[in-house]
C-alpha positions as CSV (number, residue, x, y, z in Angstrom):
1,M,64.6,13.8,15.0
2,P,65.7,9.9,14.6
3,P,63.1,8.2,12.3
4,E,60.9,5.2,14.8
5,P,62.1,1.7,14.0
6,K,58.8,1.0,11.9
7,E,59.7,3.8,9.8
8,T,63.0,2.7,9.0
9,A,61.8,-1.1,8.7
10,P,59.0,-1.3,6.4
11,C,59.9,-4.5,4.6
12,Q,60.0,-6.1,8.3
13,E,57.0,-8.5,8.1
14,K,54.4,-8.9,11.1
15,T,53.3,-11.9,12.4
16,N,49.8,-12.8,11.0
17,D,47.7,-12.2,14.3
18,E,49.7,-8.5,14.4
19,Q,48.3,-7.9,11.0
20,Q,45.1,-9.3,11.8
21,I,44.8,-7.1,14.8
22,E,46.0,-4.0,13.3
23,S,43.8,-3.7,10.2
24,S,41.0,-4.7,12.7
25,D,41.4,-2.1,15.0
26,E,42.2,0.2,11.6
27,N,38.5,-1.0,10.1
28,E,36.3,-1.3,12.9
29,T,36.7,1.6,15.2
30,P,36.0,4.5,12.9
31,A,33.2,2.4,11.3
32,V,32.1,1.6,14.9
33,A,31.9,5.3,15.6
34,E,30.0,6.2,12.7
35,E,27.8,3.9,12.8
36,E,26.8,5.4,16.1
37,I,26.7,8.7,15.1
38,D,24.5,7.9,12.0
39,L,22.3,5.5,14.3
40,E,21.7,8.0,16.9
41,G,21.2,10.6,14.2
42,A,18.9,8.5,12.0
43,S,16.5,7.0,15.2
44,D,14.7,10.5,15.4
45,E,14.4,10.0,11.8
46,I,13.7,6.2,11.7
47,L,10.4,6.8,14.3
48,E,9.6,10.1,12.5
49,L,9.1,7.8,9.4
50,N,7.2,4.7,11.5
51,D,4.7,7.4,12.5
52,R,4.1,8.5,9.0
53,L,4.1,5.4,8.2
54,D,1.4,4.1,10.7
55,S,-0.4,7.3,10.0
56,L,-0.9,6.1,6.4
57,S,-1.8,2.7,7.1
58,T,-4.7,4.3,9.3
59,V,-5.6,6.1,6.4
60,L,-6.0,3.5,4.4
61,D,-7.5,1.2,6.3
62,T,-10.5,3.9,6.4
63,I,-10.4,4.2,3.1
64,E,-10.5,0.6,2.4
65,Q,-13.5,0.3,4.7
66,Q,-15.4,3.3,3.1
67,N,-14.5,1.2,-0.6
68,D,-16.4,-1.6,1.4
69,H,-19.2,0.2,2.4
70,L,-19.7,2.0,-0.8
71,R,-19.5,-1.3,-2.8
72,A,-21.9,-3.1,-0.7
73,Q,-23.9,-0.3,-1.5
74,I,-23.6,0.0,-4.9
75,M,-24.0,-4.0,-4.7
76,L,-28.2,-3.3,-3.1
77,L,-28.8,-0.6,-5.7
78,L,-27.8,-2.6,-8.6
79,S,-30.2,-5.6,-7.0
80,S,-32.5,-3.1,-6.6
81,Q,-32.5,-1.7,-9.8
82,R,-32.4,-5.5,-11.6
83,E,-35.6,-6.0,-9.5
84,T,-37.5,-3.0,-11.2
85,L,-36.2,-3.6,-14.4
86,K,-37.7,-7.1,-14.5
87,S,-40.6,-5.7,-13.0
88,F,-41.0,-3.4,-15.9
89,K,-40.7,-5.9,-18.3
90,E,-43.4,-8.0,-16.7
91,E,-45.4,-5.2,-17.0
92,N,-44.7,-4.5,-20.6
93,S,-45.0,-7.9,-21.5
94,R,-48.5,-7.9,-19.8
95,M,-49.5,-4.8,-21.2
96,A,-48.2,-6.4,-25.1
97,A,-50.2,-9.1,-24.4
98,K,-53.1,-7.4,-23.2
99,D,-53.4,-5.2,-26.5
100,A,-52.9,-8.1,-28.5
101,E,-56.1,-9.4,-27.9
102,P,-58.9,-8.2,-29.8
103,N,-61.2,-5.8,-27.8
104,D,-64.5,-4.8,-29.5
105,G,-66.0,-1.5,-29.1
106,D,-62.7,-0.6,-26.6
107,E,-60.7,1.9,-27.9
108,P,-56.8,1.3,-27.7
109,M,-54.7,3.2,-25.0
110,Q,-52.7,6.2,-26.2
111,Q,-49.2,5.5,-25.1
112,S,-47.9,8.6,-23.6
């Protein structure tokens, strides 16, 4: 078979328009086909990943709410403990002041 004219004359120059059309056809056609295949296959994976992220977000929101609730309870407990400690200190001060006063005939209280 005789070679085609393109094969016999490789040094033949093409116009810029022809070169751009050929290069764009060579580069774009396979890329578009590959992207479509990848996107179609990846769309299920993307949807599954999106569902997982939504689930994680929901779980994290729940954990954050529980943490906020626990923090509020801890703050109440700390406040209660401070009030109790303050009350004990006042009671100790009163008892120390009472013990410091001289009592004639009274026996000192035994501490347990």
